[in-house]
C-alpha positions in Angstrom: 28.6 2.1 -90.9 30.0 -1.7 -91.5 30.7 -4.6 -88.9 34.6 -3.6 -89.4 34.2 -0.1 -88.7 32.3 -0.9 -85.8 34.8 -3.3 -84.4 37.7 -0.9 -84.7 35.3 1.9 -82.7 35.2 -0.5 -79.9 39.0 -1.1 -80.2 39.5 2.6 -79.7 36.9 3.0 -77.0 39.0 0.1 -75.3 42.3 1.9 -75.9 41.1 5.0 -74.5 41.1 6.9 -77.4 38.0 8.5 -77.4 38.5 11.3 -79.9 39.3 8.6 -82.7 35.9 6.6 -82.0 33.7 9.7 -82.0 35.4 10.3 -85.2 34.4 7.5 -86.8 31.0 7.7 -85.7 30.6 10.8 -86.9 30.4 12.8 -83.6 33.7 14.7 -83.9 35.2 16.5 -86.7 38.3 15.5 -88.4 39.9 18.9 -87.6 39.5 18.5 -83.4 37.0 17.5 -81.2 33.8 19.1 -80.7 34.3 19.2 -77.0 37.1 19.0 -74.8 37.7 15.3 -74.4 41.4 15.5 -73.4 43.1 13.5 -70.3 42.8 14.9 -66.7 45.2 17.5 -65.5 48.5 15.5 -64.0 49.1 16.0 -60.7 52.6 16.6 -61.2 52.0 20.4 -63.1 52.9 23.0 -61.7 50.5 24.6 -59.2 49.7 28.5 -59.9 47.5 31.1 -58.3 46.8 31.4 -54.3 46.9 27.2 -54.6 51.0 27.6 -54.4 50.5 28.7 -50.9 48.4 25.7 -50.2 50.8 23.3 -51.5 53.7 24.8 -49.7 51.8 24.6 -46.6 50.9 21.0 -47.5 54.4 20.3 -48.2 55.7 22.0 -45.1 53.4 19.8 -42.9 54.1 17.1 -44.5 57.7 17.1 -44.1 57.2 18.0 -40.3 55.2 14.9 -39.5 57.6 12.9 -41.3 60.4 14.0 -39.4 59.1 14.1 -36.2 55.9 11.4 -36.3 57.0 9.7 -33.0 57.1 12.6 -31.4 53.7 14.2 -32.4 51.9 10.6 -31.7 53.6 10.7 -28.3 52.4 14.6 -27.7 48.9 13.6 -28.6 48.9 10.5 -26.3 50.1 12.7 -23.6 47.6 15.5 -24.2 45.0 12.9 -23.7 46.2 11.2 -20.8 46.3 14.4 -19.2 42.6 15.3 -20.0 41.5 12.1 -19.1 43.0 12.4 -15.5 42.2 15.8 -14.9 38.5 15.0 -16.0 38.8 11.8 -13.8 40.1 13.9 -10.9 37.4 16.4 -11.2 35.0 13.5 -11.3 36.4 12.1 -8.2 36.2 15.5 -6.2 32.7 16.1 -7.6 31.2 12.8 -6.5 33.4 9.5 -5.6 30.8 7.2 -6.0 29.7 8.1 -9.2 33.4 8.1 -10.5 34.2 4.9 -8.7 33.4 3.1 -12.2 35.5 5.4 -14.2 38.6 5.0 -11.6 38.7 1.2 -11.8 38.6 2.0 -15.8 41.7 4.0 -15.5 43.3 1.5 -13.1 42.9 -1.2 -15.5 44.3 1.0 -18.3 47.3 1.7 -16.5 47.9 -1.7 -15.4 47.6 -3.0 -19.2 50.0 0.0 -20.4 52.7 -1.2 -17.8 52.0 -4.6 -18.8 52.6 -4.3 -22.7 55.1 -1.3 -22.3 57.5 -2.3 -19.7 57.0 -5.8 -18.3 56.2 -7.5 -21.6 59.5 -6.0 -23.1 61.8 -6.6 -20.2 60.2 -10.0 -18.9 58.0 -11.0 -21.7 60.6 -14.1 -23.0 61.6 -15.1 -19.7 58.1 -15.4 -18.4 57.1 -17.2 -21.9 59.7 -19.8 -21.5 60.3 -20.4 -18.0 56.9 -20.4 -16.7 54.1 -20.0 -19.3 55.1 -22.8 -21.9 55.6 -25.5 -18.8 52.2 -24.2 -17.3 50.5 -24.7 -20.7 51.6 -28.2 -21.1 50.8 -29.4 -17.8 47.1 -27.6 -18.0 47.0 -29.6 -21.6 47.8 -32.7 -20.0 45.3 -32.2 -16.8 42.4 -31.3 -19.0 42.8 -34.3 -20.9 41.5 -35.9 -17.8 37.6 -36.3 -17.6 37.4 -35.8 -14.0 39.6 -32.9 -13.7 37.4 -31.5 -16.5 34.2 -32.2 -14.9 35.7 -31.3 -11.7 36.5 -27.4 -13.2 32.9 -27.3 -14.6 31.2 -28.3 -11.2 33.3 -25.7 -9.3 32.4 -23.0 -11.6 28.8 -24.1 -11.4 29.3 -24.1 -7.5 30.6 -20.9 -7.2 28.2 -19.1 -9.1 25.3 -20.9 -7.0 27.0 -19.9 -3.7 27.7 -16.4 -5.0 24.2 -15.8 -6.0 22.7 -17.6 -2.8 24.4 -15.4 -0.6 23.8 -12.0 -2.6 20.2 -12.4 -2.9 19.7 -13.8 0.5 17.7 -10.4 1.5 15.6 -10.3 -1.8 15.2 -13.6 -3.9 13.0 -11.8 -6.3 16.4 -10.8 -7.8 16.6 -14.2 -9.4 14.0 -13.7 -11.6 16.3 -12.8 -14.4 18.0 -15.9 -14.2 14.9 -17.6 -14.2 13.6 -16.2 -17.5 17.1 -16.9 -19.0 16.6 -20.3 -18.3 13.4 -20.9 -19.5 14.4 -19.0 -22.9 16.9 -21.6 -23.2 15.0 -24.7 -22.5 12.3 -23.2 -24.9 14.7 -22.8 -27.8 16.3 -26.2 -26.8 13.2 -28.1 -27.0 12.1 -26.6 -30.4 15.5 -26.6 -32.0 15.7 -28.5 -35.3 17.9 -30.8 -33.8 18.4 -30.7 -29.9 20.7 -33.6 -29.8 23.0 -31.7 -31.9 22.9 -28.3 -29.7 26.5 -27.2 -28.9 26.7 -26.3 -25.3 30.1 -24.8 -25.2 28.9 -21.3 -26.9 26.1 -21.4 -24.4 27.6 -22.0 -21.2 30.6 -19.3 -22.1 27.7 -16.7 -23.3 26.2 -17.2 -19.7 29.3 -17.0 -18.1 30.1 -13.7 -19.9 26.7 -12.1 -18.8 27.4 -13.1 -15.3 30.9 -11.3 -15.5 29.4 -8.0 -16.9 26.7 -8.0 -14.5 28.9 -8.2 -11.6 30.7 -5.2 -13.2 
């Protein structure tokens, strides 16, 4: 085969003409292909046999969902809410102490739902423009003052220290994990590639988040 014929074969393959390409290569006969190289069956062809009933069910369900999508979604969420509350009630009746964390999570969920579905749509714009924006502007101006910023940091550290002192007054050995964490941070700081460029803000936020999760 010369180069021109080979280039034509490549062009035919790129255009998707597999049969012409195989004819020129001698794989397929001129009267017809040696095997089925036809295109896939179009999806819009008429469905026959028992699959017609499957198609009818599929179309019917699609119509029902498209017409009643919001109602179905509300029903699903309602059923889930009922099941969760039934489970919570059963857990509280069985053992309130063990169900107390779940009760707290459910209460927080209800607060969030009321906020996002009732309070925010009705009063969100008013609160945002009347209270939030002025408070944000005041906070930004105050935060630029070094005394205020460092005062907040020291207040947070002092509050954590007082809480730990009161909470562990009967068993100081509970402070050992905190000492291990501080030792770990010190080792990482000392063996850091450039200790002078350590960003302490993520470290402080990570410690604060761990402390809050420990309280929960």
